[in-house]
C-alpha positions in Angstrom: -23.5 -31.5 -43.0 -20.2 -31.3 -41.0 -20.4 -31.9 -37.4 -19.1 -28.4 -36.6 -22.0 -27.0 -38.4 -24.8 -29.2 -36.5 -23.1 -29.2 -32.9 -23.3 -26.4 -30.4 -19.7 -26.1 -28.9 -19.3 -24.9 -25.5 -16.5 -23.7 -23.3 -15.7 -27.1 -21.9 -15.0 -28.1 -25.3 -12.6 -25.4 -26.1 -10.8 -26.1 -22.8 -10.6 -29.8 -23.6 -9.2 -28.9 -27.0 -6.4 -26.6 -25.6 -6.0 -28.6 -22.5 -7.0 -25.5 -20.2 -9.4 -25.1 -17.5 -12.9 -23.9 -18.2 -12.8 -21.0 -16.2 -9.4 -19.9 -17.8 -11.3 -20.3 -21.4 -14.3 -18.3 -20.0 -11.8 -15.5 -18.8 -9.7 -15.3 -21.9 -12.9 -14.7 -23.8 -14.0 -12.2 -21.5 -11.0 -10.2 -22.0 -9.6 -10.7 -18.5 -6.2 -9.0 -18.4 -5.1 -11.7 -15.9 -4.9 -14.1 -19.1 -1.8 -13.7 -21.4 -2.1 -12.4 -24.7 -0.7 -15.7 -26.0 -3.3 -18.0 -24.0 -6.2 -15.5 -25.3 -5.1 -15.7 -28.6 -5.1 -19.4 -28.7 -8.7 -19.6 -26.9 -10.2 -17.0 -29.5 -8.4 -19.0 -32.6 -10.1 -22.3 -31.5 -13.5 -21.0 -30.6 -13.7 -19.5 -34.0 -12.7 -22.7 -35.7 -15.2 -24.4 -33.6 -17.9 -21.9 -34.6 -18.3 -20.8 -30.8 -21.3 -18.2 -31.0 -21.4 -16.3 -27.9 -18.0 -14.7 -28.4 -19.2 -11.0 -28.1 -22.0 -11.8 -25.7 -19.5 -13.5 -23.6 -17.7 -10.3 -22.9 -20.8 -9.0 -21.0 -21.0 -9.7 -17.5 -23.7 -12.6 -16.5 -26.5 -11.7 -14.1 -25.3 -11.1 -10.6 -21.6 -10.6 -11.8 -19.5 -7.4 -12.9 -17.0 -7.2 -15.7 -13.9 -5.4 -15.9 -15.5 -1.9 -16.1 -17.1 -2.5 -12.6 -13.9 -3.9 -11.0 -11.4 -1.6 -9.0 -7.8 -1.4 -10.0 -5.1 -1.2 -7.3 -2.3 1.0 -8.6 1.3 0.7 -6.9 3.6 2.9 -8.7 7.0 1.4 -7.5 9.0 0.1 -10.0 10.5 -3.5 -9.0 13.7 -5.0 -9.6 13.6 -8.7 -11.0 12.6 -11.1 -8.2 11.3 -7.9 -6.0 8.6 -8.1 -3.6 5.6 -6.5 -4.7 5.1 -4.2 -1.6 6.4 -3.8 2.0 4.4 -5.6 4.9 2.3 -3.0 5.8 1.0 -2.6 1.9 0.4 -6.0 1.6 -1.5 -6.0 5.0 -3.4 -2.9 3.6 -3.9 -4.9 0.3 -5.6 -7.7 2.4 -8.0 -5.1 4.1 -9.0 -3.8 0.6 -9.5 -7.5 -0.6 -11.6 -8.2 2.5 -13.9 -5.2 1.9 -14.7 -6.0 -1.7 -15.3 -9.4 -1.1 -18.1 -8.4 1.3 -19.3 -6.4 -1.4 -19.1 -9.4 -4.1 -16.7 -7.4 -5.9 -13.2 -8.0 -7.7 -10.3 -6.1 -7.7 -7.0 -6.3 -9.8 -3.6 -5.1 -9.1 -2.1 -3.2 -12.1 0.9 -5.0 -13.4 2.1 -1.8 -15.0 4.2 0.9 -13.1 3.5 4.5 -13.9 6.7 6.2 -13.7 5.7 9.8 -14.4 2.7 12.2 -14.9 2.1 11.1 -18.6 2.4 7.3 -18.0 0.1 7.8 -15.2 -2.5 9.6 -17.2 -2.0 7.4 -20.3 -2.6 4.2 -17.9 -6.1 5.8 -16.2 -7.2 6.9 -19.7 -6.6 3.4 -21.2 -7.3 1.0 -18.3 -10.7 -1.0 -18.4 -11.5 -0.3 -14.8 -13.7 2.3 -13.6 -12.3 2.7 -10.2 -8.7 2.9 -9.1 -7.3 2.9 -5.4 -3.9 4.4 -5.6 -0.9 3.8 -3.4 1.9 6.3 -3.5 1.2 10.1 -3.8 4.0 12.8 -3.5 5.6 12.6 -7.1 1.9 12.3 -8.6 0.1 14.9 -7.0 -0.3 17.3 -9.8 -1.5 14.5 -11.9 -3.9 13.2 -9.5 -5.4 16.6 -9.0 -5.9 16.7 -12.9 -7.5 13.3 -12.9 -10.0 14.4 -10.1 -11.0 17.3 -12.2 -12.1 14.8 -14.9 -14.3 13.1 -12.2 -12.3 9.6 -12.5 -13.6 7.4 -9.5 -10.2 7.3 -7.5 -9.0 7.2 -4.0 -5.4 7.8 -2.9 -3.9 6.3 0.3 -1.9 8.9 1.9 -2.1 12.5 3.4 -4.3 15.4 2.7 -2.8 18.8 1.4 -4.4 22.3 1.4 -4.4 22.2 -2.5 -5.7 18.8 -3.0 -8.4 17.9 -5.3 -8.7 14.3 -5.2 -10.1 12.2 -2.4 -7.6 10.7 0.0 -7.6 8.2 2.9 -5.0 7.8 5.6 -4.4 7.9 9.3 -3.3 10.6 11.8 0.5 10.4 11.1 1.2 13.7 13.1 -0.6 12.2 16.0 0.8 8.9 15.7 4.4 10.2 15.7 3.7 12.6 18.5 2.3 9.9 20.8 5.0 7.8 20.3 7.6 10.2 21.1 5.8 11.6 24.1 5.7 8.2 25.8 9.2 7.6 25.2 10.0 11.0 27.0 7.5 10.5 29.7 9.0 7.2 30.8 12.4 8.8 31.2 14.1 9.0 27.9 16.2 11.8 27.1 17.8 11.3 23.7 14.8 9.9 21.7 16.2 9.2 18.0 13.8 8.9 14.8 14.7 6.4 12.2 13.2 6.5 9.0 13.0 9.9 7.8 12.8 9.9 4.1 15.0 11.9 1.7 13.2 14.3 -0.5 11.7 12.9 -3.8 13.5 14.9 -6.4 10.2 14.9 -8.7 7.8 15.2 -6.0 5.0 17.5 -6.3 4.1 17.9 -2.7 6.5 18.0 0.2 4.1 16.3 2.3 4.3 12.4 3.2 2.9 10.1 5.8 6.5 9.8 7.1 7.0 13.5 7.0 3.9 14.0 9.2 5.4 11.4 11.7 8.5 13.4 11.9 6.6 16.5 12.5 4.7 14.8 15.3 8.1 13.6 16.8 9.6 17.1 16.8 6.2 18.7 18.3 6.6 16.0 21.3 9.9 17.0 21.9 9.1 20.8 22.1 6.0 19.8 24.3 8.1 18.0 26.9 10.9 20.8 26.8 13.4 18.7 24.7 15.4 20.3 21.8 15.4 18.9 18.3 18.7 17.5 17.5 18.8 16.4 13.7 22.1 14.3 14.3 19.7 11.4 15.6 17.1 11.8 12.9 18.3 9.0 10.7 17.6 8.8 6.8 17.4 5.3 5.5 20.3 4.0 3.5 18.8 1.1 1.9 15.3 -0.2 2.2 15.7 -3.7 3.9 18.3 -2.6 6.7 17.8 0.9 7.4 16.9 0.0 11.2 20.4 -1.6 11.4 22.2 0.8 9.3 21.3 3.5 11.5 22.0 2.0 14.8 25.4 1.3 13.5 25.8 5.0 12.4 25.0 6.4 15.7 27.1 4.0 17.6 30.1 4.0 15.5 30.0 8.0 15.5 29.6 7.7 19.3 26.3 9.6 19.4 24.3 9.1 22.6 20.7 8.0 22.3 18.4 6.0 24.7 15.2 5.5 22.6 14.1 5.3 18.9 10.9 5.9 17.3 10.9 4.1 14.0 8.9 5.0 10.9 7.9 1.5 10.5 8.0 -1.9 12.3 10.5 -3.5 9.8 12.8 -0.3 10.6 12.3 -1.0 14.4 12.9 -4.7 14.2 16.1 -4.3 12.2 17.5 -1.6 15.0 16.6 -4.2 17.6 18.8 -7.0 16.2 21.7 -4.5 15.8 21.4 -3.0 19.1 21.7 -6.7 20.4 24.5 -7.3 18.3 26.3 -4.2 20.1 25.5 -5.6 23.3 22.8 -3.0 24.0 19.8 -4.2 26.0 16.3 -3.4 24.6 14.5 -2.0 26.5 17.0 -1.1 29.4 19.5 0.6 27.4 17.4 1.9 24.4 13.6 1.6 24.2 12.2 1.0 20.7 8.9 2.0 19.2 7.8 1.0 15.5 4.8 2.0 13.2 2.2 0.0 11.6 1.6 -3.0 13.9 2.5 -5.9 11.2 1.9 -9.5 12.3 5.4 -10.0 13.4 5.5 -7.1 15.8 4.2 -9.3 18.5 6.4 -12.3 18.0 9.6 -10.3 18.2 11.8 -10.7 21.2 11.3 -8.5 23.2 7.8 -7.8 21.7 7.7 -4.8 19.8 5.7 -1.7 20.9 4.1 0.3 18.2 1.6 2.5 16.6 -1.1 0.4 15.0 -2.9 1.6 11.8 -6.3 -0.5 11.4 -5.8 -2.1 8.0 -9.4 -3.5 8.2 -11.2 0.0 9.0 -8.8 1.6 6.1 -9.5 -0.9 3.7 -13.1 -0.7 4.3 -12.9 3.1 3.8 -11.0 3.1 0.7 -13.4 0.7 -0.8 -16.4 2.5 0.2 -15.3 5.7 -1.2 -14.1 4.2 -4.6 -17.5 2.7 -5.1 -19.6 5.6 -3.8 -17.8 7.7 -6.5 -18.3 4.7 -9.3 -22.0 5.3 -8.5 -21.7 9.0 -9.4 -21.3 10.2 -5.8 -18.8 12.6 -4.3 -16.3 11.4 -1.6 -14.2 13.4 0.9 -11.1 12.8 2.0 -10.8 11.4 5.6 -8.3 10.6 8.4 -8.4 7.5 10.7 -7.1 7.4 14.4 -4.0 5.7 15.3 -3.4 3.7 18.6 -0.4 3.2 20.6 0.4 -0.4 21.5 2.5 -0.8 24.3 4.8 -4.2 24.6 7.9 -4.9 26.0 10.5 -3.0 23.7 9.7 0.3 25.5 9.7 -1.3 29.0 6.5 0.3 30.2 
């Protein structure tokens, strides 16, 4: 009798045959999407040749473990150029908060490699994906589809704002209050011409005009009104690029001779770029121009001067996103919720 007919081959044998790790072979047989189709095909072929028996049983989760059907998938519907970064610093930090919350619950999560680009591609992805739960970054252009998916009881939580006609569950921070408090602080420390950097241009295919940054702008306007200052659209800057919008906005105002003595930025990255440009033009921060960012990413406290900012608690946010999606996966309802923000005062605003 042939050896292959008498010996029970193991995952270790298959791994040795292919020069792979046992873990990789196990994931390939289980259908884990992190393994390439080419590798999976090779593993399945060698396993079949060796007469490896538990091929079908391996797709089921072992006791104490969960298969793909119990995992959470994070979807970032933003197209990337070749070599582009997956997300901005805040989104990457929020991913860390989600990962920490899932790790505490002994759960895995995956980041979708596909990029839904319209309503149809998003609906098809959710329908065909092997995951039960989804955490979704990005909202405005997919609002209608997200509402339709919610009607089918897909366990799904969106990071973003809450709208009047919204049927899906969303988690976010109080963006209006964050913009309001940052602007009011500037005015109450004596600033009279407070610019806002990072106002987003309208998204052509957006299904809702509401966004996190739009709410921050509304908070900015409300603070001006509450302190008796008029709104001047000339010092509200819409970004011209993704990486240099803070510097571009400073250059645009200075070269046109527009007077401003403070900046409230829609993100810390915009604020840090603005500080660098101000220093190149010989403007002192905060003596000539005070600056407040948004998000409190790690580098904010290491800039010179240290950056004042509006903090969003990513640990609480990640925990809330995870707890709500898992609750929905267990068949329960989850409601939208807003987290408070915190104004962090450091050297860049001088008070």
